[in-house]
C-alpha atoms as an extended CHARMM CRD file, in Angstrom:
* protein
*
       153  EXT
         1         1  MET       CA            -66.7030000000      -54.0100000000      143.8890000000  PROA      1               0.0000000000
         2         2  LYS       CA            -65.5670000000      -53.9000000000      147.5200000000  PROA      2               0.0000000000
         3         3  PRO       CA            -63.2620000000      -56.8090000000      148.4840000000  PROA      3               0.0000000000
         4         4  LYS       CA            -64.6680000000      -59.2860000000      150.9620000000  PROA      4               0.0000000000
         5         5  GLU       CA            -63.4550000000      -58.8970000000      154.5400000000  PROA      5               0.0000000000
         6         6  VAL       CA            -61.2310000000      -61.7880000000      155.5550000000  PROA      6               0.0000000000
         7         7  ILE       CA            -62.3410000000      -63.3510000000      158.8340000000  PROA      7               0.0000000000
         8         8  PRO       CA            -59.8940000000      -65.9210000000      160.2090000000  PROA      8               0.0000000000
         9         9  ILE       CA            -61.5440000000      -68.6760000000      162.2160000000  PROA      9               0.0000000000
        10        10  ALA       CA            -59.8860000000      -71.4180000000      164.2420000000  PROA      10              0.0000000000
        11        11  ALA       CA            -60.8960000000      -74.1730000000      166.6400000000  PROA      11              0.0000000000
        12        12  ASP       CA            -59.5570000000      -77.2080000000      168.3970000000  PROA      12              0.0000000000
        13        13  HSD       CA            -61.2890000000      -80.5900000000      168.2080000000  PROA      13              0.0000000000
        14        14  ALA       CA            -64.1040000000      -79.4760000000      170.5270000000  PROA      14              0.0000000000
        15        15  GLY       CA            -65.0610000000      -76.6550000000      168.1840000000  PROA      15              0.0000000000
        16        16  TYR       CA            -64.2240000000      -78.3550000000      164.9010000000  PROA      16              0.0000000000
        17        17  ASP       CA            -67.7750000000      -79.2920000000      163.7960000000  PROA      17              0.0000000000
        18        18  LEU       CA            -69.2340000000      -75.9170000000      164.7440000000  PROA      18              0.0000000000
        19        19  LYS       CA            -66.3320000000      -74.1290000000      163.0130000000  PROA      19              0.0000000000
        20        20  GLN       CA            -67.1700000000      -75.9170000000      159.7730000000  PROA      20              0.0000000000
        21        21  LYS       CA            -70.7720000000      -74.6690000000      160.0010000000  PROA      21              0.0000000000
        22        22  LEU       CA            -69.6630000000      -71.1400000000      160.7960000000  PROA      22              0.0000000000
        23        23  ILE       CA            -67.3070000000      -71.1100000000      157.8140000000  PROA      23              0.0000000000
        24        24  ALA       CA            -70.2600000000      -71.8420000000      155.5280000000  PROA      24              0.0000000000
        25        25  GLU       CA            -72.3330000000      -69.1580000000      157.2590000000  PROA      25              0.0000000000
        26        26  LEU       CA            -69.5570000000      -66.5740000000      156.9310000000  PROA      26              0.0000000000
        27        27  SER       CA            -69.3260000000      -67.2860000000      153.2080000000  PROA      27              0.0000000000
        28        28  ASP       CA            -73.0970000000      -66.9630000000      152.8490000000  PROA      28              0.0000000000
        29        29  LEU       CA            -72.9220000000      -63.5880000000      154.6270000000  PROA      29              0.0000000000
        30        30  GLY       CA            -70.3690000000      -62.3170000000      152.1050000000  PROA      30              0.0000000000
        31        31  TYR       CA            -67.1990000000      -62.6690000000      154.1620000000  PROA      31              0.0000000000
        32        32  GLN       CA            -64.0580000000      -64.5430000000      153.1750000000  PROA      32              0.0000000000
        33        33  PRO       CA            -63.4110000000      -67.0630000000      155.9580000000  PROA      33              0.0000000000
        34        34  GLN       CA            -59.7900000000      -68.0400000000      156.4930000000  PROA      34              0.0000000000
        35        35  ASP       CA            -59.6720000000      -71.4860000000      158.1100000000  PROA      35              0.0000000000
        36        36  LEU       CA            -56.6860000000      -71.6200000000      160.4680000000  PROA      36              0.0000000000
        37        37  GLY       CA            -57.4720000000      -75.1540000000      161.6520000000  PROA      37              0.0000000000
        38        38  ALA       CA            -57.9630000000      -77.6110000000      163.0290000000  PROA      38              0.0000000000
        39        39  ASN       CA            -58.2080000000      -79.4190000000      159.7360000000  PROA      39              0.0000000000
        40        40  THR       CA            -59.3920000000      -82.6560000000      161.3290000000  PROA      40              0.0000000000
        41        41  CYS       CA            -61.2200000000      -83.5450000000      164.5150000000  PROA      41              0.0000000000
        42        42  ASP       CA            -58.3010000000      -84.9190000000      166.5460000000  PROA      42              0.0000000000
        43        43  PRO       CA            -59.0030000000      -85.1700000000      170.3050000000  PROA      43              0.0000000000
        44        44  GLU       CA            -55.2450000000      -85.0090000000      170.9230000000  PROA      44              0.0000000000
        45        45  ASP       CA            -54.8210000000      -81.5130000000      169.4610000000  PROA      45              0.0000000000
        46        46  ASP       CA            -54.0620000000      -78.4840000000      171.6370000000  PROA      46              0.0000000000
        47        47  TYR       CA            -56.1040000000      -75.2730000000      171.4800000000  PROA      47              0.0000000000
        48        48  PRO       CA            -53.0830000000      -72.9120000000      171.7610000000  PROA      48              0.0000000000
        49        49  ASP       CA            -51.8340000000      -74.2420000000      168.4070000000  PROA      49              0.0000000000
        50        50  TYR       CA            -54.8840000000      -72.6450000000      166.7510000000  PROA      50              0.0000000000
        51        51  ALA       CA            -55.4100000000      -69.5990000000      168.9640000000  PROA      51              0.0000000000
        52        52  HSD       CA            -51.8650000000      -68.2130000000      168.6430000000  PROA      52              0.0000000000
        53        53  PRO       CA            -51.8310000000      -67.8180000000      164.8260000000  PROA      53              0.0000000000
        54        54  LEU       CA            -55.2450000000      -66.1350000000      164.7880000000  PROA      54              0.0000000000
        55        55  ALA       CA            -54.4080000000      -63.7660000000      167.6410000000  PROA      55              0.0000000000
        56        56  LYS       CA            -51.1030000000      -62.8830000000      165.9640000000  PROA      56              0.0000000000
        57        57  GLU       CA            -52.8890000000      -61.9490000000      162.7160000000  PROA      57              0.0000000000
        58        58  VAL       CA            -55.2060000000      -59.6180000000      164.6270000000  PROA      58              0.0000000000
        59        59  ALA       CA            -52.4030000000      -58.1600000000      166.7740000000  PROA      59              0.0000000000
        60        60  ASP       CA            -50.2160000000      -57.5410000000      163.7150000000  PROA      60              0.0000000000
        61        61  GLY       CA            -53.0710000000      -55.8290000000      161.8500000000  PROA      61              0.0000000000
        62        62  VAL       CA            -53.1890000000      -58.4330000000      159.0840000000  PROA      62              0.0000000000
        63        63  VAL       CA            -56.9470000000      -58.6930000000      159.7330000000  PROA      63              0.0000000000
        64        64  LYS       CA            -59.3700000000      -56.5390000000      161.7160000000  PROA      64              0.0000000000
        65        65  ARG       CA            -61.0590000000      -59.3770000000      163.5870000000  PROA      65              0.0000000000
        66        66  GLY       CA            -61.3610000000      -63.1300000000      163.9630000000  PROA      66              0.0000000000
        67        67  ILE       CA            -63.3210000000      -65.9570000000      165.5810000000  PROA      67              0.0000000000
        68        68  LEU       CA            -62.0380000000      -68.6710000000      167.9340000000  PROA      68              0.0000000000
        69        69  LEU       CA            -63.7930000000      -71.7670000000      169.2750000000  PROA      69              0.0000000000
        70        70  CYS       CA            -62.9590000000      -74.4110000000      171.8400000000  PROA      70              0.0000000000
        71        71  GLY       CA            -65.0230000000      -76.4610000000      174.2730000000  PROA      71              0.0000000000
        72        72  SER       CA            -65.5570000000      -73.8180000000      176.9590000000  PROA      72              0.0000000000
        73        73  GLY       CA            -64.0130000000      -70.9130000000      175.0680000000  PROA      73              0.0000000000
        74        74  ILE       CA            -61.8510000000      -70.1250000000      178.0830000000  PROA      74              0.0000000000
        75        75  GLY       CA            -58.5850000000      -71.5950000000      176.8090000000  PROA      75              0.0000000000
        76        76  VAL       CA            -58.5290000000      -69.8030000000      173.4610000000  PROA      76              0.0000000000
        77        77  ASP       CA            -59.7400000000      -66.6000000000      175.1450000000  PROA      77              0.0000000000
        78        78  ILE       CA            -56.7810000000      -66.6440000000      177.5290000000  PROA      78              0.0000000000
        79        79  VAL       CA            -54.3230000000      -67.2750000000      174.6900000000  PROA      79              0.0000000000
        80        80  ALA       CA            -55.7360000000      -64.5320000000      172.4560000000  PROA      80              0.0000000000
        81        81  ASN       CA            -55.7970000000      -61.9290000000      175.2070000000  PROA      81              0.0000000000
        82        82  ARG       CA            -52.0670000000      -62.3410000000      175.7650000000  PROA      82              0.0000000000
        83        83  TYR       CA            -51.4960000000      -60.4450000000      172.4920000000  PROA      83              0.0000000000
        84        84  HSD       CA            -51.2050000000      -56.6590000000      172.6670000000  PROA      84              0.0000000000
        85        85  GLY       CA            -54.1490000000      -55.0350000000      170.9280000000  PROA      85              0.0000000000
        86        86  VAL       CA            -56.3050000000      -58.1490000000      170.9570000000  PROA      86              0.0000000000
        87        87  ARG       CA            -59.5740000000      -57.8450000000      172.8230000000  PROA      87              0.0000000000
        88        88  ALA       CA            -61.0270000000      -61.3300000000      172.7670000000  PROA      88              0.0000000000
        89        89  ALA       CA            -64.5310000000      -61.6730000000      174.1790000000  PROA      89              0.0000000000
        90        90  LEU       CA            -66.1110000000      -64.9380000000      175.2740000000  PROA      90              0.0000000000
        91        91  ALA       CA            -69.7570000000      -64.6990000000      174.2270000000  PROA      91              0.0000000000
        92        92  TRP       CA            -72.4010000000      -67.3230000000      174.9540000000  PROA      92              0.0000000000
        93        93  GLU       CA            -75.3680000000      -65.1420000000      173.9380000000  PROA      93              0.0000000000
        94        94  PRO       CA            -75.8680000000      -62.7600000000      170.9980000000  PROA      94              0.0000000000
        95        95  GLU       CA            -76.3570000000      -59.8660000000      173.4360000000  PROA      95              0.0000000000
        96        96  ILE       CA            -72.9550000000      -60.5150000000      175.0470000000  PROA      96              0.0000000000
        97        97  ALA       CA            -71.2980000000      -60.4420000000      171.6040000000  PROA      97              0.0000000000
        98        98  GLU       CA            -73.0630000000      -57.1900000000      170.7670000000  PROA      98              0.0000000000
        99        99  LEU       CA            -72.0100000000      -55.5400000000      174.0230000000  PROA      99              0.0000000000
       100       100  SER       CA            -68.4310000000      -56.7400000000      173.5510000000  PROA      100             0.0000000000
       101       101  ARG       CA            -68.3100000000      -54.8440000000      170.2550000000  PROA      101             0.0000000000
       102       102  ARG       CA            -70.3130000000      -51.8160000000      171.3510000000  PROA      102             0.0000000000
       103       103  HSD       CA            -68.5090000000      -51.1820000000      174.6560000000  PROA      103             0.0000000000
       104       104  ASN       CA            -65.1670000000      -53.0220000000      174.4230000000  PROA      104             0.0000000000
       105       105  ASP       CA            -64.4030000000      -52.9230000000      170.6870000000  PROA      105             0.0000000000
       106       106  SER       CA            -63.7100000000      -56.6630000000      170.7830000000  PROA      106             0.0000000000
       107       107  ASN       CA            -61.8010000000      -57.8810000000      167.7700000000  PROA      107             0.0000000000
       108       108  VAL       CA            -61.8410000000      -61.6010000000      168.4950000000  PROA      108             0.0000000000
       109       109  LEU       CA            -65.0980000000      -63.3990000000      169.1730000000  PROA      109             0.0000000000
       110       110  VAL       CA            -64.7680000000      -66.5380000000      171.2760000000  PROA      110             0.0000000000
       111       111  ILE       CA            -67.4830000000      -69.1850000000      171.0790000000  PROA      111             0.0000000000
       112       112  PRO       CA            -67.8510000000      -71.9170000000      173.7430000000  PROA      112             0.0000000000
       113       113  ALA       CA            -68.6530000000      -74.7410000000      171.3230000000  PROA      113             0.0000000000
       114       114  ARG       CA            -69.7930000000      -77.3010000000      173.8990000000  PROA      114             0.0000000000
       115       115  PHE       CA            -72.3100000000      -74.8890000000      175.3750000000  PROA      115             0.0000000000
       116       116  MET       CA            -74.0340000000      -73.3950000000      172.3210000000  PROA      116             0.0000000000
       117       117  SER       CA            -76.2570000000      -74.7580000000      169.6140000000  PROA      117             0.0000000000
       118       118  ALA       CA            -75.1900000000      -74.1060000000      166.0410000000  PROA      118             0.0000000000
       119       119  GLU       CA            -78.1670000000      -71.7690000000      165.6290000000  PROA      119             0.0000000000
       120       120  LYS       CA            -77.2790000000      -69.6770000000      168.6800000000  PROA      120             0.0000000000
       121       121  ALA       CA            -73.6010000000      -69.5860000000      167.6690000000  PROA      121             0.0000000000
       122       122  MET       CA            -74.5490000000      -68.3580000000      164.1960000000  PROA      122             0.0000000000
       123       123  GLU       CA            -76.8160000000      -65.6640000000      165.6260000000  PROA      123             0.0000000000
       124       124  THR       CA            -74.0210000000      -64.6300000000      168.0090000000  PROA      124             0.0000000000
       125       125  VAL       CA            -71.5460000000      -64.3330000000      165.1240000000  PROA      125             0.0000000000
       126       126  LYS       CA            -74.0260000000      -62.3450000000      163.0260000000  PROA      126             0.0000000000
       127       127  ARG       CA            -74.7180000000      -59.9100000000      165.8640000000  PROA      127             0.0000000000
       128       128  TRP       CA            -70.9900000000      -59.4850000000      166.5570000000  PROA      128             0.0000000000
       129       129  LEU       CA            -70.1860000000      -58.8210000000      162.9060000000  PROA      129             0.0000000000
       130       130  ALA       CA            -73.0410000000      -56.3340000000      162.5170000000  PROA      130             0.0000000000
       131       131  THR       CA            -72.2690000000      -54.2630000000      165.6190000000  PROA      131             0.0000000000
       132       132  GLY       CA            -69.9020000000      -51.3180000000      165.6350000000  PROA      132             0.0000000000
       133       133  PHE       CA            -67.9060000000      -49.7440000000      168.4330000000  PROA      133             0.0000000000
       134       134  GLU       CA            -69.8990000000      -47.0680000000      170.2520000000  PROA      134             0.0000000000
       135       135  GLY       CA            -66.8600000000      -44.9100000000      171.0500000000  PROA      135             0.0000000000
       136       136  GLY       CA            -67.4340000000      -42.0190000000      173.4380000000  PROA      136             0.0000000000
       137       137  ARG       CA            -66.6020000000      -42.8670000000      177.0450000000  PROA      137             0.0000000000
       138       138  HSD       CA            -65.7500000000      -46.4020000000      175.9290000000  PROA      138             0.0000000000
       139       139  MET       CA            -62.7630000000      -45.1390000000      173.8860000000  PROA      139             0.0000000000
       140       140  ARG       CA            -61.0660000000      -44.0280000000      177.0970000000  PROA      140             0.0000000000
       141       141  ARG       CA            -61.6690000000      -47.4110000000      178.6840000000  PROA      141             0.0000000000
       142       142  VAL       CA            -60.3740000000      -49.3770000000      175.7070000000  PROA      142             0.0000000000
       143       143  ALA       CA            -57.2540000000      -47.1810000000      175.6480000000  PROA      143             0.0000000000
       144       144  LYS       CA            -56.6510000000      -48.0660000000      179.2950000000  PROA      144             0.0000000000
       145       145  ILE       CA            -56.7920000000      -51.7670000000      178.4160000000  PROA      145             0.0000000000
       146       146  ASP       CA            -53.9690000000      -51.3270000000      175.9120000000  PROA      146             0.0000000000
       147       147  GLU       CA            -51.9780000000      -49.0920000000      178.2830000000  PROA      147             0.0000000000
       148       148  GLY       CA            -52.2270000000      -51.6960000000      181.0200000000  PROA      148             0.0000000000
       149       149  SER       CA            -51.1830000000      -54.5700000000      178.7770000000  PROA      149             0.0000000000
       150       150  ALA       CA            -48.1110000000      -52.6290000000      177.6200000000  PROA      150             0.0000000000
       151       151  ALA       CA            -47.1680000000      -51.8200000000      181.2270000000  PROA      151             0.0000000000
       152       152  ALA       CA            -47.4880000000      -55.4790000000      182.2190000000  PROA      152             0.0000000000
       153       153  ARG       CA            -44.7890000000      -56.5250000000      179.7400000000  PROA      153             0.0000000000
């Protein structure tokens, strides 16, 4: 039997409720969700506290991909994309998530929790998980992303 893929998922207070629903959905889909917090809905929490550990796991190769949520998605997206090798994509529609995988080989999906219904978020996650990287001309472009981030250090 093939081991279940571990998918870390993290959110601040704005994404907490939706994260809980997505954890159940990931389990139902046969994945092993790894909840990296928040563990309570505390309006005083700070999104970088949850985005950094998830992005580090992806950057270090501990996991292949992960999911982040916050109110707009912008904050956690910025944090995650500071890590070399992380290609976090803010997706507000299933088609955006699919294109982020197909063309950009995104490895962190970012959900704007205040702007998506649970149903649309779940469909977006499903589409992202089911889509592979197209390769071809996109491989060259993705390589340039990593080259540029190394040069910026």
